[in-house]
C-alpha positions as CSV (number, residue, x, y, z in Angstrom):
1,M,-1.7,-41.4,12.4
2,K,-2.8,-42.3,9.0
3,A,-6.3,-41.4,9.6
4,I,-5.4,-37.9,10.6
5,L,-3.3,-37.6,7.6
6,I,-6.0,-38.7,5.3
7,V,-8.7,-36.3,7.0
8,A,-6.3,-33.6,6.6
9,M,-5.5,-34.1,3.0
10,L,-9.4,-34.4,2.2
11,L,-9.9,-31.0,4.0
12,V,-7.2,-29.5,1.9
13,T,-8.5,-30.8,-1.4
14,G,-12.1,-30.1,-0.5
15,S,-11.1,-26.5,0.3
16,V,-9.7,-26.2,-3.2
17,W,-12.8,-27.6,-5.1
18,A,-14.8,-25.2,-2.9
19,Q,-13.2,-22.0,-4.4
20,V,-15.6,-20.0,-6.3
21,P,-14.3,-18.8,-9.9
22,P,-13.7,-15.1,-10.4
23,E,-16.6,-13.1,-11.5
24,Q,-16.9,-12.3,-15.2
25,S,-16.5,-8.4,-16.2
26,P,-19.5,-6.7,-18.0
27,P,-19.0,-6.4,-21.8
28,G,-17.0,-3.5,-22.9
29,Q,-14.8,-3.4,-19.4
30,P,-11.5,-4.8,-18.8
31,P,-11.1,-8.0,-16.5
32,Q,-11.3,-7.2,-12.8
33,G,-7.4,-7.4,-12.3
34,Q,-6.9,-4.6,-14.9
35,R,-9.0,-2.1,-13.1
36,G,-7.9,0.1,-10.3
37,P,-9.5,0.4,-7.0
38,G,-11.9,2.9,-8.2
39,G,-12.3,1.5,-11.6
40,G,-9.8,3.6,-13.3
41,D,-8.3,3.0,-16.6
42,F,-5.3,0.9,-16.4
43,A,-3.2,2.5,-19.2
44,Q,-3.9,6.0,-17.3
45,R,-2.4,4.4,-14.0
46,K,0.4,2.9,-15.8
47,E,1.4,6.3,-17.3
48,A,1.2,7.8,-14.0
49,V,3.4,5.1,-12.4
50,L,5.9,5.6,-15.0
51,Q,5.8,9.4,-14.6
52,R,6.5,9.1,-11.0
53,M,9.4,6.8,-11.6
54,Q,11.0,9.1,-14.1
55,T,10.8,11.9,-11.6
56,R,12.4,9.9,-8.9
57,L,15.2,8.9,-11.5
58,Q,15.8,12.4,-12.3
59,N,16.0,13.4,-8.8
60,L,18.4,10.6,-7.9
61,Q,20.7,11.6,-10.8
62,N,20.7,15.2,-9.6
63,A,21.6,13.8,-6.0
64,I,24.5,11.8,-7.6
65,S,26.0,14.9,-9.5
66,C,25.7,16.9,-6.3
67,V,27.5,14.4,-4.3
68,Q,30.0,14.0,-7.0
69,A,30.8,17.8,-6.9
70,A,30.8,18.2,-3.2
71,Q,34.1,19.3,-1.8
72,D,33.4,19.3,1.9
73,P,31.1,17.9,4.4
74,A,28.8,21.1,4.3
75,A,28.3,20.6,0.6
76,L,27.5,16.9,1.0
77,R,24.9,17.6,3.8
78,S,23.6,20.3,1.4
79,C,23.1,17.5,-1.2
80,R,21.3,15.3,1.2
81,E,18.9,17.9,2.2
82,Q,18.1,18.8,-1.3
83,E,17.6,15.3,-2.1
84,R,15.1,14.9,0.9
85,A,13.2,18.2,-0.1
86,Q,12.8,16.6,-3.6
87,D,11.7,13.2,-2.4
88,K,9.2,14.9,-0.2
89,A,7.7,17.1,-2.9
90,V,7.3,14.1,-5.1
91,R,5.5,12.1,-2.3
92,Q,3.0,14.9,-1.5
93,R,2.0,15.1,-5.3
């Protein structure tokens, strides 16, 4: 039993030591983790994500206002349909 445990521990520690260090980025380029899949600029990607979040937040605030103003089930249904249409438009961009 001890022998199996020792062998298992050696295998685990050996695999940790065998890991290859990450590649160095060429001079003048951001580290690998800061580039997008196509090598895009991190700042541009971050700005796009923030813009989509702002749009979603605005749509949600509009939906909340619509639901608060609804006076009957038909108006509530209309709010939900409008929210879905806005969400779909955001996803298609």
